[in-house]
Backbone atoms as SQL, in Angstrom:
CREATE TABLE atoms (id INTEGER PRIMARY KEY, chain TEXT, resi INTEGER, resn TEXT, atom TEXT, x REAL, y REAL, z REAL);
INSERT INTO atoms VALUES
  (1, 'A', 1, 'MET', 'N', -94.730, -67.816, -106.253),
  (2, 'A', 1, 'MET', 'CA', -93.416, -67.970, -106.287),
  (3, 'A', 1, 'MET', 'C', -92.479, -66.968, -105.959),
  (4, 'A', 2, 'GLY', 'N', -92.845, -66.057, -105.974),
  (5, 'A', 2, 'GLY', 'CA', -91.738, -64.762, -105.837),
  (6, 'A', 2, 'GLY', 'C', -91.370, -64.779, -104.146),
  (7, 'A', 3, 'PHE', 'N', -92.462, -65.124, -103.312),
  (8, 'A', 3, 'PHE', 'CA', -92.260, -65.150, -101.996),
  (9, 'A', 3, 'PHE', 'C', -91.268, -66.349, -101.399),
  (10, 'A', 4, 'LEU', 'N', -91.324, -67.427, -102.259),
  (11, 'A', 4, 'LEU', 'CA', -90.177, -68.360, -102.007),
  (12, 'A', 4, 'LEU', 'C', -89.216, -68.267, -102.253),
  (13, 'A', 5, 'THR', 'N', -88.934, -67.427, -103.436),
  (14, 'A', 5, 'THR', 'CA', -87.510, -67.262, -103.838),
  (15, 'A', 5, 'THR', 'C', -86.863, -66.082, -103.056),
  (16, 'A', 6, 'LEU', 'N', -87.866, -65.216, -102.634),
  (17, 'A', 6, 'LEU', 'CA', -87.184, -64.364, -101.603),
  (18, 'A', 6, 'LEU', 'C', -86.734, -64.968, -100.181),
  (19, 'A', 7, 'PHE', 'N', -87.635, -65.703, -100.089),
  (20, 'A', 7, 'PHE', 'CA', -87.382, -66.330, -98.441),
  (21, 'A', 7, 'PHE', 'C', -85.928, -67.558, -98.639),
  (22, 'A', 8, 'ILE', 'N', -85.982, -68.008, -99.734),
  (23, 'A', 8, 'ILE', 'CA', -84.421, -68.817, -100.010),
  (24, 'A', 8, 'ILE', 'C', -83.445, -67.850, -99.812),
  (25, 'A', 9, 'LEU', 'N', -83.352, -67.026, -100.753),
  (26, 'A', 9, 'LEU', 'CA', -82.339, -65.917, -101.129),
  (27, 'A', 9, 'LEU', 'C', -82.023, -65.229, -99.739),
  (28, 'A', 10, 'ALA', 'N', -83.330, -64.930, -98.722),
  (29, 'A', 10, 'ALA', 'CA', -82.797, -64.195, -97.384),
  (30, 'A', 10, 'ALA', 'C', -82.212, -65.154, -96.609),
  (31, 'A', 11, 'SER', 'N', -82.470, -66.327, -96.612),
  (32, 'A', 11, 'SER', 'CA', -81.992, -67.755, -96.028),
  (33, 'A', 11, 'SER', 'C', -80.353, -67.985, -96.273),
  (34, 'A', 12, 'LEU', 'N', -80.003, -67.820, -97.611),
  (35, 'A', 12, 'LEU', 'CA', -78.917, -67.895, -97.900),
  (36, 'A', 12, 'LEU', 'C', -77.788, -66.633, -97.427),
  (37, 'A', 13, 'VAL', 'N', -78.382, -65.651, -97.639),
  (38, 'A', 13, 'VAL', 'CA', -77.756, -64.587, -97.059),
  (39, 'A', 13, 'VAL', 'C', -77.406, -64.620, -95.320),
  (40, 'A', 14, 'GLY', 'N', -78.374, -65.061, -94.966),
  (41, 'A', 14, 'GLY', 'CA', -78.151, -65.197, -93.526),
  (42, 'A', 14, 'GLY', 'C', -77.199, -66.317, -92.942),
  (43, 'A', 15, 'ALA', 'N', -77.287, -67.394, -93.757),
  (44, 'A', 15, 'ALA', 'CA', -76.342, -68.383, -93.545),
  (45, 'A', 15, 'ALA', 'C', -75.241, -67.913, -93.844),
  (46, 'A', 16, 'GLY', 'N', -74.993, -67.189, -94.710),
  (47, 'A', 16, 'GLY', 'CA', -73.439, -66.825, -95.479),
  (48, 'A', 16, 'GLY', 'C', -73.071, -65.516, -94.236),
  (49, 'A', 17, 'CYS', 'N', -73.700, -65.151, -93.896),
  (50, 'A', 17, 'CYS', 'CA', -73.381, -64.168, -92.588),
  (51, 'A', 17, 'CYS', 'C', -72.810, -64.948, -91.208),
  (52, 'A', 18, 'VAL', 'N', -73.883, -66.026, -91.160),
  (53, 'A', 18, 'VAL', 'CA', -73.352, -66.704, -89.759),
  (54, 'A', 18, 'VAL', 'C', -72.009, -67.652, -89.960),
  (55, 'A', 19, 'ALA', 'N', -71.990, -67.937, -91.531),
  (56, 'A', 19, 'ALA', 'CA', -70.610, -68.632, -91.794),
  (57, 'A', 19, 'ALA', 'C', -69.423, -67.558, -91.455),
  (58, 'A', 20, 'PHE', 'N', -69.693, -66.545, -92.026),
  (59, 'A', 20, 'PHE', 'CA', -68.596, -65.409, -92.023),
  (60, 'A', 20, 'PHE', 'C', -68.359, -65.223, -90.645),
  (61, 'A', 21, 'VAL', 'N', -69.404, -64.951, -89.751),
  (62, 'A', 21, 'VAL', 'CA', -69.284, -64.724, -88.180),
  (63, 'A', 21, 'VAL', 'C', -68.363, -65.777, -87.583),
  (64, 'A', 22, 'ILE', 'N', -68.704, -66.930, -87.857),
  (65, 'A', 22, 'ILE', 'CA', -67.948, -68.347, -87.344),
  (66, 'A', 22, 'ILE', 'C', -66.495, -68.099, -87.889),
  (67, 'A', 23, 'TYR', 'N', -66.104, -68.080, -88.980),
  (68, 'A', 23, 'TYR', 'CA', -64.807, -67.947, -89.605),
  (69, 'A', 23, 'TYR', 'C', -64.234, -67.073, -88.907),
  (70, 'A', 24, 'TRP', 'N', -64.730, -65.846, -89.023),
  (71, 'A', 24, 'TRP', 'CA', -64.070, -64.375, -88.612),
  (72, 'A', 24, 'TRP', 'C', -63.361, -65.037, -87.005),
  (73, 'A', 25, 'THR', 'N', -64.400, -65.095, -86.401),
  (74, 'A', 25, 'THR', 'CA', -64.145, -65.219, -84.761),
  (75, 'A', 25, 'THR', 'C', -63.244, -66.503, -84.333),
  (76, 'A', 26, 'SER', 'N', -63.552, -67.383, -85.272),
  (77, 'A', 26, 'SER', 'CA', -62.141, -68.494, -85.333),
  (78, 'A', 26, 'SER', 'C', -60.971, -68.447, -85.571),
  (79, 'A', 27, 'ASN', 'N', -60.738, -67.337, -86.820),
  (80, 'A', 27, 'ASN', 'CA', -59.573, -66.965, -86.885),
  (81, 'A', 27, 'ASN', 'C', -59.020, -65.939, -86.052),
  (82, 'A', 28, 'ARG', 'N', -59.803, -65.178, -85.371),
  (83, 'A', 28, 'ARG', 'CA', -59.392, -64.121, -84.470),
  (84, 'A', 28, 'ARG', 'C', -59.010, -64.851, -83.126),
  (85, 'A', 29, 'ALA', 'N', -59.645, -65.812, -82.665),
  (86, 'A', 29, 'ALA', 'CA', -59.263, -66.778, -81.320),
  (87, 'A', 29, 'ALA', 'C', -58.104, -67.270, -81.734),
  (88, 'A', 30, 'ALA', 'N', -57.853, -67.915, -82.662),
  (89, 'A', 30, 'ALA', 'CA', -56.779, -68.748, -83.070),
  (90, 'A', 30, 'ALA', 'C', -55.469, -67.806, -83.087),
  (91, 'A', 31, 'GLY', 'N', -55.565, -66.696, -83.925),
  (92, 'A', 31, 'GLY', 'CA', -54.557, -65.834, -83.662),
  (93, 'A', 31, 'GLY', 'C', -54.215, -65.187, -82.309),
  (94, 'A', 32, 'HIS', 'N', -55.225, -64.990, -81.529),
  (95, 'A', 32, 'HIS', 'CA', -54.863, -64.504, -80.249),
  (96, 'A', 32, 'HIS', 'C', -54.086, -65.613, -79.422),
  (97, 'A', 33, 'ALA', 'N', -54.533, -66.690, -79.415),
  (98, 'A', 33, 'ALA', 'CA', -54.015, -67.941, -78.855),
  (99, 'A', 33, 'ALA', 'C', -52.416, -68.012, -79.579),
  (100, 'A', 34, 'ILE', 'N', -52.139, -67.969, -80.726),
  (101, 'A', 34, 'ILE', 'CA', -50.655, -68.043, -81.332),
  (102, 'A', 34, 'ILE', 'C', -50.003, -67.077, -80.655),
  (103, 'A', 35, 'THR', 'N', -50.506, -65.638, -80.745),
  (104, 'A', 35, 'THR', 'CA', -49.701, -64.558, -80.244),
  (105, 'A', 35, 'THR', 'C', -49.088, -64.899, -78.570),
  (106, 'A', 36, 'ARG', 'N', -50.457, -65.028, -78.088),
  (107, 'A', 36, 'ARG', 'CA', -50.199, -65.306, -76.433),
  (108, 'A', 36, 'ARG', 'C', -48.946, -66.522, -76.148),
  (109, 'A', 37, 'HIS', 'N', -48.821, -67.692, -76.918),
  (110, 'A', 37, 'HIS', 'CA', -47.706, -68.368, -77.174),
  (111, 'A', 37, 'HIS', 'C', -46.615, -67.870, -77.041),
  (112, 'A', 38, 'PHE', 'N', -46.573, -66.934, -78.147),
  (113, 'A', 38, 'PHE', 'CA', -45.206, -66.378, -78.487),
  (114, 'A', 38, 'PHE', 'C', -44.637, -65.293, -77.238),
  (115, 'A', 39, 'GLN', 'N', -45.967, -64.542, -76.967),
  (116, 'A', 39, 'GLN', 'CA', -45.717, -63.594, -76.006),
  (117, 'A', 39, 'GLN', 'C', -44.995, -64.232, -74.504),
  (118, 'A', 40, 'ASP', 'N', -45.963, -65.408, -74.058),
  (119, 'A', 40, 'ASP', 'CA', -45.464, -66.435, -72.727),
  (120, 'A', 40, 'ASP', 'C', -44.089, -66.538, -73.230),
  (121, 'A', 41, 'ALA', 'N', -43.568, -67.286, -74.508),
  (122, 'A', 41, 'ALA', 'CA', -42.295, -67.979, -74.626),
  (123, 'A', 41, 'ALA', 'C', -41.358, -66.480, -74.394),
  (124, 'A', 42, 'ASP', 'N', -41.533, -65.459, -74.804),
  (125, 'A', 42, 'ASP', 'CA', -40.687, -64.283, -74.967),
  (126, 'A', 42, 'ASP', 'C', -40.108, -64.031, -73.218),
  (127, 'A', 43, 'HIS', 'N', -41.495, -64.002, -72.786),
  (128, 'A', 43, 'HIS', 'CA', -41.270, -63.758, -71.035),
  (129, 'A', 43, 'HIS', 'C', -40.790, -64.651, -70.156),
  (130, 'A', 44, 'ILE', 'N', -40.810, -66.109, -70.626),
  (131, 'A', 44, 'ILE', 'CA', -40.304, -66.953, -69.674),
  (132, 'A', 44, 'ILE', 'C', -38.747, -66.700, -70.403),
  (133, 'A', 45, 'LEU', 'N', -38.314, -66.929, -71.658),
  (134, 'A', 45, 'LEU', 'CA', -36.713, -66.922, -71.940),
  (135, 'A', 45, 'LEU', 'C', -36.314, -65.624, -71.552),
  (136, 'A', 46, 'ASP', 'N', -36.796, -64.441, -71.506),
  (137, 'A', 46, 'ASP', 'CA', -36.297, -63.144, -70.818),
  (138, 'A', 46, 'ASP', 'C', -36.310, -63.128, -69.264),
  (139, 'A', 47, 'THR', 'N', -36.820, -63.558, -68.367),
  (140, 'A', 47, 'THR', 'CA', -36.907, -63.556, -67.144),
  (141, 'A', 47, 'THR', 'C', -36.685, -64.856, -66.529),
  (142, 'A', 48, 'GLY', 'N', -36.790, -66.023, -67.169),
  (143, 'A', 48, 'GLY', 'CA', -36.611, -67.105, -66.688),
  (144, 'A', 48, 'GLY', 'C', -37.989, -67.723, -65.557),
  (145, 'A', 49, 'GLU', 'N', -38.791, -66.856, -65.595),
  (146, 'A', 49, 'GLU', 'CA', -39.882, -67.020, -64.748),
  (147, 'A', 49, 'GLU', 'C', -41.268, -66.920, -65.563),
  (148, 'A', 50, 'PRO', 'N', -42.243, -67.837, -64.874),
  (149, 'A', 50, 'PRO', 'CA', -43.592, -68.214, -65.878),
  (150, 'A', 50, 'PRO', 'C', -44.560, -66.743, -66.014),
  (151, 'A', 51, 'PRO', 'N', -45.068, -66.517, -66.885),
  (152, 'A', 51, 'PRO', 'CA', -46.097, -65.384, -67.019),
  (153, 'A', 51, 'PRO', 'C', -46.865, -65.293, -66.036),
  (154, 'A', 52, 'PRO', 'N', -47.001, -63.985, -65.390),
  (155, 'A', 52, 'PRO', 'CA', -48.196, -63.875, -64.277),
  (156, 'A', 52, 'PRO', 'C', -49.455, -64.588, -64.454),
  (157, 'A', 53, 'HIS', 'N', -50.009, -64.567, -65.459),
  (158, 'A', 53, 'HIS', 'CA', -51.253, -65.276, -65.806),
  (159, 'A', 53, 'HIS', 'C', -51.066, -66.890, -65.779),
  (160, 'A', 54, 'TRP', 'N', -50.008, -67.225, -65.445),
  (161, 'A', 54, 'TRP', 'CA', -49.969, -68.693, -65.203),
  (162, 'A', 54, 'TRP', 'C', -49.797, -69.031, -63.903),
  (163, 'A', 55, 'LEU', 'N', -49.774, -68.330, -63.035),
  (164, 'A', 55, 'LEU', 'CA', -49.637, -68.569, -61.610),
  (165, 'A', 55, 'LEU', 'C', -51.036, -68.374, -60.888),
  (166, 'A', 56, 'GLY', 'N', -51.410, -69.469, -59.948),
  (167, 'A', 56, 'GLY', 'CA', -52.683, -69.420, -59.402),
  (168, 'A', 56, 'GLY', 'C', -53.824, -70.110, -60.191),
  (169, 'A', 57, 'LYS', 'N', -53.496, -70.878, -61.392),
  (170, 'A', 57, 'LYS', 'CA', -54.482, -71.562, -62.293),
  (171, 'A', 57, 'LYS', 'C', -54.069, -72.919, -61.648),
  (172, 'A', 58, 'ARG', 'N', -55.143, -73.391, -62.289),
  (173, 'A', 58, 'ARG', 'CA', -55.808, -74.827, -62.145),
  (174, 'A', 58, 'ARG', 'C', -54.541, -75.660, -62.706),
  (175, 'A', 59, 'LYS', 'N', -53.995, -75.579, -63.919),
  (176, 'A', 59, 'LYS', 'CA', -52.585, -76.005, -64.268),
  (177, 'A', 59, 'LYS', 'C', -51.380, -75.410, -63.728),
  (178, 'A', 60, 'GLY', 'N', -50.626, -75.946, -63.223),
  (179, 'A', 60, 'GLY', 'CA', -49.245, -75.260, -62.790),
  (180, 'A', 60, 'GLY', 'C', -48.500, -74.893, -63.762),
  (181, 'A', 61, 'PRO', 'N', -47.362, -73.959, -63.370),
  (182, 'A', 61, 'PRO', 'CA', -46.628, -73.631, -64.659),
  (183, 'A', 61, 'PRO', 'C', -45.718, -74.435, -65.451),
  (184, 'A', 62, 'ARG', 'N', -45.339, -75.977, -64.570),
  (185, 'A', 62, 'ARG', 'CA', -44.540, -76.892, -65.473),
  (186, 'A', 62, 'ARG', 'C', -45.512, -77.789, -66.511),
  (187, 'A', 63, 'LYS', 'N', -47.047, -77.380, -65.880),
  (188, 'A', 63, 'LYS', 'CA', -47.973, -78.175, -66.858),
  (189, 'A', 63, 'LYS', 'C', -48.034, -77.424, -68.217),
  (190, 'A', 64, 'ARG', 'N', -48.144, -76.115, -67.976),
  (191, 'A', 64, 'ARG', 'CA', -48.207, -75.093, -69.114),
  (192, 'A', 64, 'ARG', 'C', -47.069, -75.060, -70.287),
  (193, 'A', 65, 'LEU', 'N', -45.803, -75.299, -69.409),
  (194, 'A', 65, 'LEU', 'CA', -44.679, -75.042, -70.323),
  (195, 'A', 65, 'LEU', 'C', -44.755, -76.462, -70.924),
  (196, 'A', 66, 'GLU', 'N', -45.056, -77.886, -70.413),
  (197, 'A', 66, 'GLU', 'CA', -45.121, -78.722, -71.489),
  (198, 'A', 66, 'GLU', 'C', -46.179, -78.600, -72.540),
  (199, 'A', 67, 'GLU', 'N', -47.251, -78.016, -72.142),
  (200, 'A', 67, 'GLU', 'CA', -48.315, -77.553, -73.322),
  (201, 'A', 67, 'GLU', 'C', -47.451, -76.693, -74.599),
  (202, 'A', 68, 'MET', 'N', -47.010, -75.707, -73.984),
  (203, 'A', 68, 'MET', 'CA', -45.805, -74.639, -74.879),
  (204, 'A', 68, 'MET', 'C', -44.928, -75.804, -75.524),
  (205, 'A', 69, 'ILE', 'N', -44.258, -76.310, -74.945),
  (206, 'A', 69, 'ILE', 'CA', -43.516, -76.999, -75.924),
  (207, 'A', 69, 'ILE', 'C', -43.872, -78.135, -77.095),
  (208, 'A', 70, 'ARG', 'N', -45.069, -78.391, -76.738),
  (209, 'A', 70, 'ARG', 'CA', -45.538, -79.423, -77.520),
  (210, 'A', 70, 'ARG', 'C', -46.257, -78.659, -78.832),
  (211, 'A', 71, 'PHE', 'N', -46.642, -77.615, -78.266),
  (212, 'A', 71, 'PHE', 'CA', -47.050, -76.537, -79.449),
  (213, 'A', 71, 'PHE', 'C', -45.768, -76.164, -80.254),
  (214, 'A', 72, 'TYR', 'N', -44.648, -75.914, -79.728),
  (215, 'A', 72, 'TYR', 'CA', -43.578, -75.439, -80.594),
  (216, 'A', 72, 'TYR', 'C', -42.943, -76.381, -81.252),
  (217, 'A', 73, 'GLU', 'N', -43.298, -77.766, -81.134),
  (218, 'A', 73, 'GLU', 'CA', -42.567, -78.843, -81.573),
  (219, 'A', 73, 'GLU', 'C', -43.691, -79.209, -82.968),
  (220, 'A', 74, 'ASP', 'N', -44.787, -78.898, -82.749),
  (221, 'A', 74, 'ASP', 'CA', -45.651, -78.837, -84.119),
  (222, 'A', 74, 'ASP', 'C', -45.778, -77.919, -84.933),
  (223, 'A', 75, 'SER', 'N', -45.383, -76.630, -84.279),
  (224, 'A', 75, 'SER', 'CA', -45.919, -75.711, -84.987),
  (225, 'A', 75, 'SER', 'C', -45.339, -75.088, -86.428),
  (226, 'A', 76, 'PRO', 'N', -46.174, -74.790, -87.230),
  (227, 'A', 76, 'PRO', 'CA', -45.679, -74.467, -88.475),
  (228, 'A', 76, 'PRO', 'C', -45.227, -73.214, -88.940),
  (229, 'A', 77, 'PHE', 'N', -44.857, -72.386, -87.915),
  (230, 'A', 77, 'PHE', 'CA', -44.696, -70.770, -88.074),
  (231, 'A', 77, 'PHE', 'C', -43.150, -70.488, -88.161),
  (232, 'A', 78, 'TYR', 'N', -42.261, -71.458, -88.334),
  (233, 'A', 78, 'TYR', 'CA', -40.942, -71.191, -88.537),
  (234, 'A', 78, 'TYR', 'C', -40.721, -71.527, -89.987),
  (235, 'A', 79, 'ASP', 'N', -39.710, -70.716, -90.452),
  (236, 'A', 79, 'ASP', 'CA', -39.099, -70.600, -91.708),
  (237, 'A', 79, 'ASP', 'C', -38.168, -71.775, -91.988),
  (238, 'A', 80, 'GLU', 'N', -37.205, -71.694, -90.865),
  (239, 'A', 80, 'GLU', 'CA', -35.895, -72.521, -90.713),
  (240, 'A', 80, 'GLU', 'C', -36.123, -73.183, -89.354),
  (241, 'A', 81, 'GLU', 'N', -35.833, -74.780, -89.779),
  (242, 'A', 81, 'GLU', 'CA', -35.931, -75.496, -88.588),
  (243, 'A', 81, 'GLU', 'C', -34.825, -75.250, -87.445),
  (244, 'A', 82, 'SER', 'N', -33.800, -74.775, -87.631),
  (245, 'A', 82, 'SER', 'CA', -32.861, -74.265, -86.606),
  (246, 'A', 82, 'SER', 'C', -33.409, -73.407, -85.883),
  (247, 'A', 83, 'THR', 'N', -34.476, -72.378, -86.245),
  (248, 'A', 83, 'THR', 'CA', -35.013, -71.494, -84.981),
  (249, 'A', 83, 'THR', 'C', -35.842, -72.177, -84.206),
  (250, 'A', 84, 'ARG', 'N', -36.534, -72.987, -84.756),
  (251, 'A', 84, 'ARG', 'CA', -37.456, -74.119, -83.574),
  (252, 'A', 84, 'ARG', 'C', -36.624, -74.604, -82.906),
  (253, 'A', 85, 'GLU', 'N', -35.550, -75.225, -83.457),
  (254, 'A', 85, 'GLU', 'CA', -34.636, -76.157, -82.528),
  (255, 'A', 85, 'GLU', 'C', -33.893, -75.206, -81.462),
  (256, 'A', 86, 'SER', 'N', -33.589, -74.017, -81.558),
  (257, 'A', 86, 'SER', 'CA', -33.256, -73.236, -80.915),
  (258, 'A', 86, 'SER', 'C', -33.891, -72.770, -79.656),
  (259, 'A', 87, 'LEU', 'N', -35.115, -72.359, -79.989),
  (260, 'A', 87, 'LEU', 'CA', -36.275, -72.250, -79.017),
  (261, 'A', 87, 'LEU', 'C', -36.541, -73.591, -78.368),
  (262, 'A', 88, 'LEU', 'N', -36.614, -74.807, -78.699),
  (263, 'A', 88, 'LEU', 'CA', -37.013, -75.419, -77.989),
  (264, 'A', 88, 'LEU', 'C', -35.777, -76.126, -76.987),
  (265, 'A', 89, 'ALA', 'N', -34.668, -75.675, -77.207),
  (266, 'A', 89, 'ALA', 'CA', -33.416, -75.935, -76.715),
  (267, 'A', 89, 'ALA', 'C', -33.464, -74.983, -75.299),
  (268, 'A', 90, 'GLU', 'N', -33.893, -73.859, -75.590),
  (269, 'A', 90, 'GLU', 'CA', -33.913, -73.011, -74.644),
  (270, 'A', 90, 'GLU', 'C', -35.150, -73.207, -73.343),
  (271, 'A', 91, 'LEU', 'N', -36.333, -73.709, -74.115),
  (272, 'A', 91, 'LEU', 'CA', -37.506, -74.108, -73.238),
  (273, 'A', 91, 'LEU', 'C', -37.329, -75.274, -72.489),
  (274, 'A', 92, 'GLU', 'N', -36.344, -76.304, -73.077),
  (275, 'A', 92, 'GLU', 'CA', -35.823, -77.532, -72.502),
  (276, 'A', 92, 'GLU', 'C', -35.206, -77.265, -71.151),
  (277, 'A', 93, 'GLN', 'N', -34.082, -76.220, -71.236),
  (278, 'A', 93, 'GLN', 'CA', -33.327, -75.620, -70.109),
  (279, 'A', 93, 'GLN', 'C', -34.238, -75.175, -69.089),
  (280, 'A', 94, 'VAL', 'N', -35.374, -74.224, -69.450),
  (281, 'A', 94, 'VAL', 'CA', -36.356, -74.075, -68.517),
  (282, 'A', 94, 'VAL', 'C', -36.914, -75.099, -67.826),
  (283, 'A', 95, 'ARG', 'N', -37.233, -75.980, -68.702),
  (284, 'A', 95, 'ARG', 'CA', -38.040, -76.803, -68.079),
  (285, 'A', 95, 'ARG', 'C', -37.246, -77.731, -66.948),
  (286, 'A', 96, 'GLN', 'N', -35.843, -77.839, -67.571),
  (287, 'A', 96, 'GLN', 'CA', -35.046, -78.382, -66.261),
  (288, 'A', 96, 'GLN', 'C', -34.825, -77.696, -65.055),
  (289, 'A', 97, 'ASP', 'N', -34.736, -76.490, -65.271),
  (290, 'A', 97, 'ASP', 'CA', -34.688, -75.235, -64.382),
  (291, 'A', 97, 'ASP', 'C', -36.044, -75.361, -62.981),
  (292, 'A', 98, 'TRP', 'N', -37.066, -75.715, -63.658),
  (293, 'A', 98, 'TRP', 'CA', -38.399, -75.398, -63.331),
  (294, 'A', 98, 'TRP', 'C', -38.742, -76.789, -62.495),
  (295, 'A', 99, 'SER', 'N', -38.111, -77.804, -62.797),
  (296, 'A', 99, 'SER', 'CA', -38.529, -79.128, -62.359),
  (297, 'A', 99, 'SER', 'C', -38.393, -79.310, -60.633),
  (298, 'A', 100, 'SER', 'N', -37.535, -78.572, -60.171),
  (299, 'A', 100, 'SER', 'CA', -37.298, -78.410, -58.540),
  (300, 'A', 100, 'SER', 'C', -38.117, -77.163, -58.223),
  (301, 'A', 101, 'ARG', 'N', -38.714, -76.478, -58.947),
  (302, 'A', 101, 'ARG', 'CA', -39.085, -75.062, -58.368),
  (303, 'A', 101, 'ARG', 'C', -40.704, -75.054, -58.436),
  (304, 'A', 102, 'PHE', 'N', -41.130, -75.797, -59.103),
  (305, 'A', 102, 'PHE', 'CA', -42.706, -75.532, -59.249),
  (306, 'A', 102, 'PHE', 'C', -43.645, -77.113, -58.959),
  (307, 'A', 103, 'ASP', 'N', -44.357, -77.503, -58.393),
  (308, 'A', 103, 'ASP', 'CA', -44.775, -78.639, -58.105),
  (309, 'A', 103, 'ASP', 'C', -46.088, -78.728, -58.836),
  (310, 'A', 104, 'ASP', 'N', -46.730, -79.452, -59.840),
  (311, 'A', 104, 'ASP', 'CA', -47.935, -79.881, -60.300),
  (312, 'A', 104, 'ASP', 'C', -48.672, -80.845, -60.086);
């Protein structure tokens, strides 16, 4: 009986460790993705140009900008709706500027 109890306890501890690693990795990846969206938006609004890591990729800058705009439309990271609307208005202007510059 002692061996079975030890095996069950070890299995639970192992499963808990695996669950923790999955949880930690997922949170870290999500945090990195969110941070990247905000950094990319800052770069675009400061320079009017796509971030360097957007160029030469399978998805062109306009496609990536569309994805970013959808992210901000659904984003829960704003305390005030006016801040979101302001950012979206600026990104919409960039979308119009890029419509003739970049082919996707």
